[in-house]
N, C-alpha and C positions, 0 to 999 in steps of 0.2 A: 576669686581668685584662689584655688589650691595649689600649694608646696610641697614637696618632700622637706621632712625637718632638716636644719641647718643648710639649707638651699636659699643660697643669696638671688635676689630679684634687682636688676639693674633696671629702672625706669627714663627713660629718654624720654626728657620735656623738651618740646620745641619753642625756642626762643621767637616771638613772634616781633618784628618791629613795630614798635609804639612811640606814639606822640601824644600826649595828655596837655588839652588845652584849659586854659582857666583864665577868667578875667581879673585875677587879684595877684597872678604870679606869672614869672616866665614858661613859655612850652616845658616840661619836662619829657626828653627826647631817648628812647629807650633803645638797645637790641639791635643798632644799624639802623633806626629810620634818619631821615633826613628831610627838614625843611621845605626842601625843594621837590618832594616826592607827593602826589596826587593820591589820596585814598578814598575808596567806595566809602560812602557815610550811611548807606542801608536806611532803616526805618528814621532815621534822624531827618531825612527828606520831608517826612511828615511834620517837622518843627519849619520847612519852607512852605510847604503847602498850607498850613495855618497861618505864617505871614504874609501870604499872597491873600489869602480870605480877608485877613485882617486891613490890609493896604486897599483892596478893592470894595469894603464896606465904607473904609473912613473918606473913599474917592466919591461915595453916593452910587458906583455901580451896581452895587446888588446890597441886602442886607442879611445879617446873620441869621435872622427868623424867616428867609426865604423857604416855601416849601423844596425840597427836592424836584417835585414834577416840574416847578417851573423851568428848569433847564435841561432836564432828562426824561424819557419817556418812561418814569415810573407811575405805577398805577397810584390813582387819588385815594386817599385815605390812610394812609401808612403814618402821618403826623409827623415825618421826619425832615427836618429843616437841616441847612447849614452848620448851623450851631451845634444840632444833634451829633451830627459826623464829627466836626472837630472836637467835640469833648467828649466823644466814646460813649455817648448816651443814645444811640440811634436804635437801639435794643436789635440790632444786627449780630449775627455771629463773629468771631474772630476772621474767619475762612469762608468764601465761598465754596461751595457742594462741589465736591470729586477731586478738591486739592489733595494729593497725597505723592509720595514718593521721593526719592531721592531728589530730584528738579522738581517740586509740585507747582510750580508757575510755568514748566515749559509750554504749556496750551493756553494760558491764561492771557490771551489777546483781546484786543479793542471788540471783537465780536461775542466773545465769551462775556467781556463787563456787560455788553449790551442785552445779552439773554438773561443775563442776571437782573438787570436793570427794570426787565419788562415783568420780570415775578416777584419782584422785590418783596411783595405781600405775601407770599410764601416762605421766606425767610426769617421776617421777623420773630424774636423770640420772646419779645416783651415790649409793651407799648413805649413808644419814644420819649424819653426824659424822664424814664422811672429809675432805671438803673444804670450803672456804669457798667460796660465791657470792652475792653480794648479791641478794635476791630482793624485788622489789615483792608479788610472789603470797606468800610466803613470809608477810609482815608482815598482807597481807588475813587468811591464815588465822589467823593469831595473834589479830588482833583479833577475829575472827568467834568463834574459840575461848572468849576471855575473854567477850564477850557472852552468849555460851550456858552459860556456868560459872555465871554472877551472874544470870542473866536481867535484866539491867541495860542498859539502851542504851547506846551507846559513848559518846555526848555525857556521861552522866552518869557514867560510870567515868572518863572523862577528867577533867572538873570537878573531882570530889569528890577526886579523886587529887591534881591540880594544888595544890588549896587546901589538903590536908593536908601536902602536902610546903613547900610557902611558910609555913606557919605553924611547920613543925618548928625550933626553936634550931638544929638541926645542918646546916639546908640553906645553902649556898654562897649569897653574896648575888649577885642579878644585877638588872639593870634591868628587866627584865619585871615588871609590878606586876598583868597582868590576862591570863588566857587564856581565851577563850569559843568555845562551838559553838552557833548564829553571832553574831557581836556582836549587839547590840540594837538598834533604829532608831534611838536617840539617840546611836551611835558613829559614826564617820567613818572611812570605809576608805580606803587607801591603794591605788590600783588606776591603776598605771602602766602595766599590760602588759595587751594585750587580752585573755587567758586570765581575768584577773580579771575584765574588765568583763563576760566572756561569764557570768559566773555558773555555775561547776563545780558548785555546789550540786545544781544540776538532774540532775548525772551522777554515777557511783560512778568511784571513783578506785582504783586498784590501788597495793596498799601501807596500805591502810587498809578498815575491814570497809564495803562495798558497802551502802546504804541507810540509813548513819547519818550521812550528811552531813560525814564526818571535813575534806574539803578547804576545809570552812568555819571552821576551826580558825585562830583569831586571836589575834596577840598585839600587847599593846600597849607600846610601848617608853617608860617612864616616867623621867626622872631622878631 
């Protein structure tokens, strides 16, 4: 930015409602946020997906090292397992091909994911297990595989697993008291960003199974 000498520039900073959660102290609530508001948790949904994977493996429904093609119509020989997808070591790129623009995930629905799955061998950039590379695509595939393995909607898997983990006496305490997909009409949503107000539930989001509205995962912060 270039300005004339002695020119004062006023920068306006937008304050975003914020709630900082911790397992060792009370929530920090800033800039007009409220503990009763639901917020989109974005890629934190990956944590829920990985938790579902762990629960299903613990229950003997599937194994961490099961090959992806056991659940989805992926080509044989990629060597990609559920563990690789969860640990970001699948050798897959961060995003699927053709993702771009202001709303890059607008057209990435279940049909698009199916097409990617069937040509997965052409997208691998490294042998599975050889390197770490953060991959939204990998988690989209993992979520879809869990849905296929259980014949259960993604929302139900996450809700049931989250409820069970919260009720466990060994679970660490947090200030999150409810996670839902999507929040009921009686809930109030915190929507400081345009992305939230545009209702991304109408579109798929890479990193979460398309067609199952995972972008609407919301978490209530309650002390």
